[in-house]
C-alpha positions as CSV (number, residue, x, y, z in Angstrom):
1,M,80.3,96.2,111.9
2,E,79.1,92.8,110.9
3,R,81.4,91.1,108.4
4,R,79.5,89.0,106.0
5,K,80.2,87.8,102.4
6,L,78.1,89.6,99.8
7,D,76.4,87.8,96.9
8,A,76.9,88.9,93.3
9,N,73.8,91.1,93.2
10,E,74.8,92.9,96.3
11,I,78.3,93.5,95.0
12,E,77.0,94.8,91.7
13,T,74.4,97.1,93.4
14,R,77.0,98.6,95.8
15,L,79.7,99.1,93.1
16,A,77.2,100.9,91.0
17,T,77.1,103.7,93.6
18,M,80.9,103.8,94.1
19,D,82.7,106.0,91.5
20,G,85.5,104.2,89.8
21,W,85.4,101.0,91.8
22,S,85.1,97.7,89.9
23,L,85.3,94.0,90.3
24,D,88.4,92.4,89.0
25,D,89.5,88.8,89.6
26,G,87.6,88.4,92.8
27,Q,88.6,91.8,94.3
28,I,87.2,95.3,94.3
29,V,89.7,97.6,92.7
30,K,90.2,101.3,92.0
31,E,93.2,103.3,90.7
32,F,93.7,106.7,92.2
33,T,95.9,109.3,90.4
34,F,97.9,112.1,91.9
35,D,99.9,115.2,90.9
36,S,103.1,113.7,92.3
37,Y,104.7,110.4,93.6
38,K,104.8,111.9,97.1
39,A,101.0,112.6,97.1
40,G,100.4,109.0,96.2
41,L,102.6,107.9,99.1
42,V,100.8,110.1,101.5
43,F,97.4,108.7,100.3
44,A,98.7,105.1,100.6
45,T,99.8,105.8,104.2
46,A,96.4,107.2,105.1
47,V,94.7,104.1,103.5
48,G,97.1,102.0,105.7
49,H,95.9,103.8,108.8
50,F,92.2,103.2,108.0
51,A,92.9,99.6,107.1
52,D,94.9,98.9,110.3
53,R,92.1,100.4,112.5
54,M,89.7,98.0,110.8
55,D,92.2,95.1,110.9
56,H,91.4,94.7,107.2
57,H,94.3,95.1,104.8
58,P,94.0,95.8,101.1
59,D,96.7,95.3,98.5
60,L,98.3,98.6,97.6
61,Y,100.3,99.1,94.4
62,I,102.1,102.4,94.4
63,G,103.4,103.7,91.1
64,Y,104.4,107.1,89.7
65,Q,101.4,109.4,90.4
66,K,99.0,106.5,91.0
67,V,98.0,104.1,93.7
68,E,95.8,101.0,93.0
69,V,93.8,99.6,95.9
70,A,92.5,96.1,95.6
71,M,90.8,94.0,98.3
72,N,88.6,91.1,99.2
73,T,88.0,89.2,102.4
74,H,90.3,86.2,102.4
75,D,88.7,84.3,105.3
76,L,85.3,84.6,103.7
77,D,86.7,83.9,100.2
78,G,84.9,86.8,98.6
79,I,83.8,90.4,98.8
80,S,82.4,91.4,102.2
81,T,80.7,94.3,104.0
82,Y,84.2,95.1,105.3
83,D,85.6,95.6,101.8
84,M,82.8,98.0,101.0
85,E,83.2,99.9,104.2
86,L,86.9,100.3,103.8
87,A,86.3,101.5,100.2
88,R,83.9,104.1,101.5
89,L,86.4,105.3,104.1
90,I,89.1,105.5,101.4
91,E,86.9,107.7,99.3
92,T,86.8,110.3,102.1
93,L,90.6,110.8,101.6
94,V,90.3,112.2,98.0
């Protein structure tokens, strides 16, 4: 997959089709909720496997019954096609 920085219009258009994802402080972000702490850990581990395969690593914040995923592409200084693809893959987990 080509990794390129998205402009503001592309980000807005893509986020409009992604349930629950938003732009916050230069990252795309979504909070996922679970029935238990353990379920959140399992989810976070699965996200880590996808991320590692793509060599693209989001910030994961694990709390009680919730996991927040936040990402951007540091070397492009913005949101890229990689961020959107990883978000799409993460959605297949829930």
